[in-house]
N, C-alpha and C positions, 0 to 999 in steps of 0.2 A: 567050356574049355578056357576061354579068355578070363572068365570070372575067377577060376581057380588059380590061374597064373598071376592075376593081379593081386589076389588075396595073399599069395606067396610073397609077393613084393612087400606086403605090409609087415612081414615078419623081420625084414632086414633092420628097420629102425629099432624094433624090440631087442634084437640081438645086440645092436650097437649100444643101446641104453644099458643093458645088463653088463656088457663088457666095460662100459665106462664106470659103472658102480664098482666093478671088480678091480679095475685099475686104480681109480682115484679113491676107492673106499667111500664110506658114507660121509660125505661132506655136504655142506649146503650147496656148493657149486655143482658137485656131481649129481645131487638129487634134482637140481633144476635142469641139468642136461638130460637126465633120464626122463624128466617130464616133457622136455622138448621132443625127445625121440618118441614118446608115447603119443603126443599130439600128431607127430608126423605119421605114425602108424595108423592112427584113426583117420587122418586125411586120406590115406591110400584106401582104407576100408570103405569110407563113404563113397568113393569113386567106383570101387570094385562092385558094390551092391547094384549099381546102375546096369551091370552086365549080367545080373543074376536072374533073368526072366525064366530061365530053364529050371530054376530052383525055388523061386518065390513068386508070389503074385505081385501085380503092379503096386497094389496098396501097401504091401509089406515092404517092397523095395523103397517106395517113397518115404515110408516111416523110418526105415533103417538109414537111408541117406541123410534125412533131416536130423536123425538122432546123433550120428557120428560126425556130422558136419562141423561140430565145434572144434574138431582137431585142427583144421586149416585156419579157423578163425582165431584160435588161441596161440598160434605160432608167434604172432607179432608181440603181444605182451610178455610171452615167455622169453623171447629173444631179448627184450628190454630187461627182464628180471635177471637174466644171466649177466648182462652188462652191469646192472646195478650191484649185483652180488660181487662181481670181480672188482669193481671200483671200490666198493665198501671194504672188502677184505684187504685191499692194498693201501688203505688209508689215504686215498687221494683227496684232496686237492684243495686248492687255494681259491679257485674262481668262484665268485659269488653267484654267477649265472648258473654254473654247473650244479652248485648246491641246491638252487631252487628247482632245477630241471630234473635232477636225479635224486629221488628220495622215495621212501616207501609209499607216500601218498600218490605219487605219479604212477607207480606200479599198480596200486589198487584201482586207480581211475581207469587205467588201460584195461584191466581185467573186467571192470564193470561195463565199460563200453563194448568190449568183445562179447560179453554175456548178452547185452542188449541186441547186438547184431545177430547173434545166434538165435535169439527169441524171435526176431523179425522174420527169420527164415521159415518159421512155422506158419506164418500168416500168408494169405493169398496175395497180399501186397508185396510180400517178400518174394516167395517162389509161387508163381501163379499156377503153373502146371508142369507136367513132364511130357516131353515130346518123344515119341518113338522114332528112333533114327535107324534106318537099315541101309547097309552099303554092301554092294557086291564087289568081290575081288577074288583073290586066291581062295579066301574063305569068306563065308557070309558073316557080317558083323551086325549085331542088333543090340541096341542099348537105349536106355531112357535118358533124355537130355533135359536138364531143368530149364524152365522158361521163367525169367524174373519178372515181377510185377511192377507196380507204380513206384515202389520204394527201392528199386534196384540201385538208385544213386547211393544208398547207404553202403551197399557192398563195394561200390566203386570208391567211395570215401574211405572205407576200411583198407582197400588196397593202397590208397594214397597215404594213409596213416602208417602202413607198414614201411613204405618208402621213407617217410619222415623219421620213423624209429631207426631205420637202418642208417640214415645219414647222421642222426644224432649220436648213434652208437659209435660210428666211425670217428666223430668229433671227440667223443669221450676217450677214445683209445689214446689220444695224445697225452692225456693226463695220468695214465697208468705209470707207476714208478717201476714195478717189477717187470723186467724184460720178458721173462718166460710167459707171465700172464698176459702181457701186452700182445705178444706174438700170437698166443692162442686165441685171444678174443678177436684179434684182427682176422685171423683165418676163419673163425667161427662166423663172424658177421658176413664175410665175403661168401663163404659156402652157403650159409643160410639164405642170403639175398639171391644168389644165383639159383639155388634150388627152388626157392619160392617163385622166382621169375619163370623158371621152366614150368613149374606147376600151374602157373596162371594161363599157360597156353591151352589148358583144358577148356577154356571159354570159347575156343575155336572148334566148331563141330567137326571140321574135316580132319582134325588131329585125333579123333576117335577116343578122347579122354586118356590117351596114352602118355602124355607128358608128365602126369602125376607120378606114374611108375618110375620114369627116368629120374624125376626130381627126388623121389624117396630114396632110390638107390644112390643117387649123387650125394644127398644129405647124409645118409648113413655112413658111406665110405669117407666122404669129404670131412665130416666132423670127427669121425673116429681116428683118422690119421693124426690130426694135431693133438688129439687127446693122448694118443700113444707117445707122440714126440714130446709133449709137455711132461708126461710122466717120466720119460727117459731123462729129460733135463732136470726134473725135480730130484730123481734118484742120484744123478751125477752131482747135482748141487749138494744134496744131503751127504753123499760120500765125501765130497771135498770139505764140507763143513765139519764132518766127523774127523777127518784127517787134521783139519785146522784146529779143531777143538782138542784133539789128542795132543797135538804139538803145543797148543796153548796150555793145556793142563800140565804137560811135562815142564813147560817154562815156569808155571806157577809153583809146581812142586819143587823145582830147582831153586826158585827164589825164596821159598819158605825157609826160614832159619831153623825150623825144627829138623830133627834127625829122623828121616822117613825111609823105611825099607819094607819090602814084601819078600817072603820066602815061600818056596814050594814045600811039599811034604817031605822031600828028601833033604831039606835044609839049604837049598841053593837060592841065591838072590834072584828074584825076578823083577824087582824094581828098587831103585835107590835114587836118592836125590843128591844134589851137589854138597849140601851140608854134611850128609852122612859120609860121603867119600872123603871130605876134608878131615873128618874125625880120625880117619886112618891115614891121612896124607896121600890119598890116591884120587884119580878121576873116578867119579861114580859109575861110569859105564864099564870100567874094568871089573867091578865087583859082580856084574850080572853073570849068572851061571856058575859062580864060585861059592865057596863056603866061608862062613865067618871066621873059623879058626885059621884060615889062610892069611887073614889080614889084621885081625884084632891082636895087638901086642899083649893085652892082658888076657892070658889063656884062661885063668880061673873065671874071670868075668864073662868071657865068651862062652864057656861051658854052662855057666849059670843061665845066660841069656838063651842059649839053645834049648836048655831044659824047659824054660818057661814057654818058649815057642811051641815045643812039642805038647806041652800041657794044654795050651790054647787050642791046638789042632785036634787033640783027642777029646776034649770036653766041649769044644765049640762054644766056649764062654769067654766074654771079655775079661781081660786081666789088667788091673790098674796097679801101678807101682808109684806111690806118692813121691818117693825120693830115692835117688840112687847116685852114688858117686862114681865118676869115671875119670880116666886120664886120656887126654887127646894126644894127637901125634906130636905136639910140641912139648909134651910133658906137663901140661897145665891141668890142674885139678878142676873138674867141672861137676856141677850138680844138674841132674835131669829128672823130669817127671814123665813117666811113660804110660801109654795105653796100648794094649795089643788086642787086635780084633781078628776073629776068624772070618775068612771070605770064601764062599763056595761059588764057583763059576764053572758051568758045563761039567759038573761032576767033580772037578778038581778042587782040592782044599788048599788054601794059602793063609798065611798069617801076615797081617799088616801091623807094623809097629810105628808109632808116632811118638817121638820123645821131644819134649819141650825143654829148652835150656833154662833152668831156673837159678843159674849161678848168680846173676845180679840180684835176684830176689833174696837168695841166701845171704849175700853180702849186705843187702839193705836190712834184712832181719837182724843180722849180727850188729849192724850199725845202730838200729833202733834199740836193740837190747843194751848196747853200750850207752846210748843216749839216755835210756830210761834210768840208768844207774850212775850217770856221770854228769857233772856240771859242764855245760857247753863253754863257759868262759874260761875256766881254769883247767879243765880236764880232770879235776879231782872227783872221786866218788861223791854222790850227792846224798841228800837226806834219806831217800829211799834205801840206798845202799848202806848208809849208816845204821838205819833201823834193823835191816836184815842181818848185817854183820854183828851188831850188838847182841841180838837174840842168839845167834849161833855161838858167839864167843862166851856168852853167859852160860849156855848149856855145857860147853866144854869146860869152863872154869868150875862149874858145879860138879861135874864128873871127876875132875882132877883135884878138886878142893883147893883151887888157886884164887888169887885176887886179880881183878882187872880194874883199870882206872879209866874213867870217862872225863875228858878235858874239854871244856868250852872256852874258845878264844874269840874275843871280840876286839876289833880295832877301836882305839879311842878317838872320838870326834871325827869318825869317818864321814858322817853325813855332811858336816861342814866342809870337809875337804872335797867331797863329791859335788856339792852345790857350788862352791866357789871356783874350783879348778875345772869344772865341767865333767860330765859323766864319762867321757872318753878317757880322761886322765885317771878318773876313779877306777874304771875297769882295768886300766893298765897297771895301776897300783895293786889291785887284787891279784892280778896274774903274777906280779913280782913276789907278793907275799906268799902265794901258793907255791911258787918255785922254792922259796927258802924253807917253808914248812915241810915240804916233801923231802928235803935233805937234812931234816933235823935228827937223824939217827945218832945214837950214842952207843958206846961199847957195852954199857950196862943194860940199855933198853933198845932192842933191835926188832922186837915183835910188836910193831905199832902200825896203825893206819890213820891217815889224815883225810878229812872230808870237808866239803864246803856245804853248809846247810842253806845258805842264801845270804844275800847282802854281804856284810863284812864279818859274818859269823862262821868260824871254822871249828871243827871238833876233832878229837883224837880218841882212839881206843888203844889202850896199852894192855897187852895180855901178859899174864904171869909176872906181875910186878908187885913190889912192896910199896909202902907209902914213901919210904926214903928214896927208893929208886925213881918214883914218880916225881918227887921234889927236885931231884937232880935234873930230870928231863924237862920239867917246867922251867927251871932256871935257865936251861939251855935255850928254850923257846924265847924267853925274855931277852936273852943276849942277842938273839937273831935280829932284834929290832934296834940294836944300838947303832948299827951302821945305817946310813941314810939310804933312801930309795931315789934313784934317778929316773925321773919321768922324761917325757919329750921336751918340756920347756921348764921343768921345775926339779928342784932337789928337796926332798921332804924327809923329816925325821918323824917317824910314826911310832907310837907306843901301843901296847895292847893290855887288856885285862883278862885274866884267866880264872876259871872256876873248875874245881875238881871234885868228883864224887867217886867213892871206892865201892866195888862189889866184893863181898856182900854187906859190908858194914853200913853203907848208906842207902841200901835198898836191894831187894832181890827181884825186882821187876824192872824192865827197861824204862818204863815211864817214870818211875821214881828216880832212877839214876840220872836220866836226862833232866828232869825238873830240878833235882838237887844241884847238879853241876851248873845249871843256868842261874840258880839262886846264888851260888858261890861266886859266879862271875860278876853278877851285879853288886855283890858285896865288895868285890875288888874295885869296881868302879867308884863306889861310894867312899871307899877308904883312900882315894887319891889317884886311882888309875895306875897303869904301868906296874901292876903287881899281880899276885896270884893268891887264891884263898881255897883252902879245903873246906868242904861243906861241914857245917855244925848245926846242931838243933837250934841254937840261938839265931842263926841266920834264917832258918825256916820261920821262927817266930816273928822276926823282923819283916820277913817277906810277907807273911800273912797280914801283919799290921799294915804294911805298905799297900797291899791289895785292898784292904778295908778303906784306907785313906784315899786311894785312887778312886774307888767307887764313890766315896762321899764327895770327892772333889768334882767328879763329873756331874753328880747330882746338884752340887752347889751352883753350877753355871746356870741352872734352870729353876732354882728354888729361892732366889733372892737372899742367899746366905752370905754373899760377898758384898763388901762395901768399900768405898774409897774414902780415905782420910787425907788431910792436907797439912803439911808442915811448912811454915813460912820460911822464906829466905830473907835475911835482914841485912841492911846496910848499916854497919856499926858506927859510921861517921854521922849519918843523918838520923839514925834510929828509925828509918822508914822500911816498910816491907817492899821489896822489889820483885818478889816472885814466890812461887810455892811449888812443892813437890807432891805429886799424887802418889800415895802409897796404898797398897792393897791389904785388906784385913778380911779374915774368914772366921766366922763363928758358926760352927756346924751344929745343926739341931741334934745330932747324935753324939758327936765327939767333943763338943764345946769349942772353946777358942783354940785355934791352931796357929802356931807361929809361922810367919812367912819363911823363916829359915828351914822349916820342915816341909811345907807344901810347894814352895816355888821350885826347888830342885826336882821334886817329883813331877811337877807340871812340865818342866823342860824335858825330863827323861821320857815321859809318856806322850809328848806332843800336845798335851792339853794347853800348853803355854800359848799356842797360836790363837785359838779362839779366845782364851783368857786375856792375852795381851791386847787383842783387837777390842775386847769389851772395855778394858781399862782406858785405852786411848780414846775411844769414842765417848765414853761417859765423862772423862776428865775435860775433854774439849767442850762437850755439851754444857757442863756445869760452869766452866769459865765464861762461855758465851752468855749464859743466863745472868751471871753477876754483872757482866758488861752491860747487858740490856737493862739491868736495874739501876744503872748510873754510876756504879763503882768504877774507880780509876782502873783501867786495864793493866793487868800484870800477866807475865807469862806463867804457864803451868808446865812443870817438868814431869815427864813420864819415862820410866825405865823401860828399855827395850832389850829383850833377851837375844842371845846369839841366833837362836832358831828363828825368831821373828825377822831379825836383820837379814839373814841369808835366804829368807823365803823369796822366791823369784818375783813375786808381785808386791813386795813390801812398799816400794815408793808409790805405786799406783793405789795401794790400800790406804796409805796416809793421805794422799791427795783426795780420795773419795770421802774419807771421814771429815776432812776440813770442809769440803763442799757441802756434805750432808749437815754438819753442825753450824756451818756459816761462820766459823771462827777464822779470823785473820791469822795467816801462818806465822807472823812475827810474835804471836802470843803463845807459841808452842815451842817447848824445848825438849829435845829427845836425848836421854842419857843412855850412852852405850859404854860397855866395858872395854878396856884397852886390849882384851884378848882378841879382838878382831884383827889385830896386826899379825897374828900367827898364821893367817891363811892368805888367800890370793889378794895382794895389795891393790892390784889394778881394779878388781871387782869391788873392793871396799870403797876405794876412792870414787868410782863411778856411782855407787849408791849414795855416798855422802854428798856428792855434787848434785845429784838429783834432788835430794832433800833441801840442800842449801839454795838451789835455784828457786825453790818455792818460797824462800824467806824464813825457813825454820832454823832455829838455833840448835847447835849440836854441842853436847857436853860429854867429856870422858869421865865416867863415874869410877869411884874406888881407885883413883890413879895411884900407881906405885905398888899395888898388890899383885898384879899379874906379871906377864913377861912381855913388856912393851919394848919397842925399839924406837929410840929417839929419831933415827934417820927416817922412819916412816911417819912418826908423829908430826913432824913439821910439814909433811905433804898432805896431811888430812885437813880438810876445810872445817875446822872446829872453832868454837867460840870460848869454851870454858873448860878448866880442869877442876875436878872435885877431889879434895884431899880426903882420903878415907878416914873414918872415925878411929880406926886402929892406930893411926899415927897421931891423931889429936889427943887420944887418951894418954894420960900420964906425961903430957908434953912438958910439964914443969919439972918433972923428976927424972925423965928418961932422956939422956943426952942424944942417944941414937935417933929417937923420934924427933927431937928438936932439929937435928941436922937434916933429916929427910924432909921435914916440913919446909925448912928454909930453902932447901934445894928446889923443891917443887915450886915454891913461890917465885924464886929467882928465875927458874926456867920458864915459867908462865909469862913473866914480865918480858923476858928476852924474846919469846915467841909471840908477843902482843896478844896474849890470851888473858881473860879474866880468871881468877882463881876463887874457888868457894871451898870453905872448910865445913865439913859436916860432923855431927856428933859433939858439938860444943856444949859442955855442961857446967863449967866453972868460970868464975871471973878471971882466974889466973890464966886459963887457956885463952880466953877472949883477949886479955891484955897482951899475951905473947903474940897472938896472931896479928893484932892491930899494930904492934910495934914493928912487925916484920913485913907489913904492907898488904896483909890479907884483910880486905874490908867487907867481904860478904860471907856470912856464916849462916848455919842452921843447926838447931839442936835444942835439947831440953832446957837450956839456960833461958831461951826465949819462949819456947812452947813445944809441947809434945805434938804429935800428929792429932788433928782435930777433925771431927765430922764437919760436913759442909755447913750445917747450921751454926755450930760453935765457931768455926773459922770465920764465917760471915760476921757474926756478932762480935767476936774478939778483935779481929784485925781489919776487915774491910770497912766496917762502920766507923771505927776509930781513925782509920787512915784514909778517909775518903777525900783525899787531896792528891793532886798529881804527884807521883813519887819519882825519885831519881832511879832510873833503870840502868841496868848494866849496858855498857857500850857494846852494841852488837857489831 
């Protein structure tokens, strides 16, 4: 009877374990608790079998007792496993000691030890025998009591180990961060410890092995209660978390700048965010439970939106609307991109709409479209727009059998202006020019467009015009530049060169019209600038010839077709050579001898003059140094410098590098520049000249009197010599005007303490006139034409190998 009662007690922990699994579901912690309850149940079973003499033989009872005895032995490591799992799940802790004590290796070690204790119980040294105990009372009690052998200390040590595990577990509770888990674990340890201690009283015979039944009942109920409490706290915490999450999601939705709403099947709002409410100028909560038609001021848009919502609900398919234009409560036009999604919850169907405001993107797209077709500096349409418009206008002109004009306009000497006045002033000038060109409308020509292709190049397209009307318009463009341009620190007079091609006369394809207008523009530049030219076939022939010449000139730089010749400068008082001028000659292998008057302007126009000028300067200095090293009397060599070279930002440094490389003393180098430099930034010019002068280089103004010089600037320049151009020396004996100019130049040079040199002297009469008027240094064919370096050395240097009188520097 007692056996059956005690076996019934073994069912309590089983029920508690199943209840735990049901409450906490299948988690690692709940499975360990279930295992703890199973071991508790086995503990009660092995004790119950000791009362089963009415049902089993003694040998069977002994076997069953020893078999199920592992339940009580395994409670200790299982208790520790529960603690380990709880601490591991809550991501505890910082203590290095705890980390070493609580880990999976400790758990495995405890289970191995418990298995060892269990196996010892099967030996006679573990459990020696079973003693029959009988006791008279109200009822007769008879049971087998295990008698422990020599190794009974192992079981006592196992009890001590349980106490250690309990104390360690209590210490670990301090480190648990989660309050619910901490409370549960603390309850669990206390209940397990008390229950185990109650069960240990079985070792006292007089208690008739009944304490285990009390312990099992206590453990089952004691542990199940905190499990239920923990579950309730978890549910409460989850509910609170869900409420917090719901509130958090509402805040996120409200903070979202997109327009968000949800509608039920009957079209009423069930969810709206703050942005959507502001779209209608109301609080978003006001919309809940109402229809869109009640608030959307755009009735047509509202009906269209409602129709799409119904479509999404009926098809249960997403609907994407890439672009849609709406008007907000402030009357502002906005662009939105919308996605509508069907949502099914608890059998109810709703539509969720999320609209992203793409207004700024549309603005940016339009801005990019504008930028793609317009020049950012001037705001004028750019090259791409010009090409597109030209194609369209040509199609229209062909359809209507009309003529159109393409005009290319280029500012004269803009690069020099840009380099000397700095790029900021250059950009400012381009803006001013663009403003004037945009307002160049004429009563006869109103259908025109102006474009900036880049740099200082502008173009026009004139539709439905004749050649005469185009001429009038072009003259108006030239008149625009008669008035000066006021920049920040400067006032400039700028001219332009224009080229015109007509459709269909000069081409029926856009590329031909563009090319021919460009050719005509360069023809205007060559004819003296500040003019216009209509395209002709002769211009095309000249252009082709120029292209051939340019190609040959680029080739000449690398194929030894260029050579330097030298013309002496003579002192007519002493009849001694005092200097020489280095002059460039070109004999093309394909085109023959090319005049400098033909290829030098081309070199300047194409930019080839920069490497070409550096080559001349370097080789002239190198040759002069060679002659000095051979023992000839040192004399300066003069080298012509183009405007493009002079205004190059590194010109002074380049000259300095060449002098260092050739090892020529700077006093034996004379640089000849034209007086045209005075037409630009004077401060920049003076700075460059001072940089050259500081090195000891001599400076000469070449072709003086042929340009547009200013005497007020001339006296500020740190120069040494003035060169009278050959055009004034020629016919000096018969042309009174030339005589007057030469006398004036000589007189002015004397007043400015400058030396004067006359070039192009070819007759004795010219020489006599110059000498009588105080010009003592000349060069020209009267003395010698330009000679190769060998001829120059043989003719002059060897014959005048005595110290010569040099110009006073």
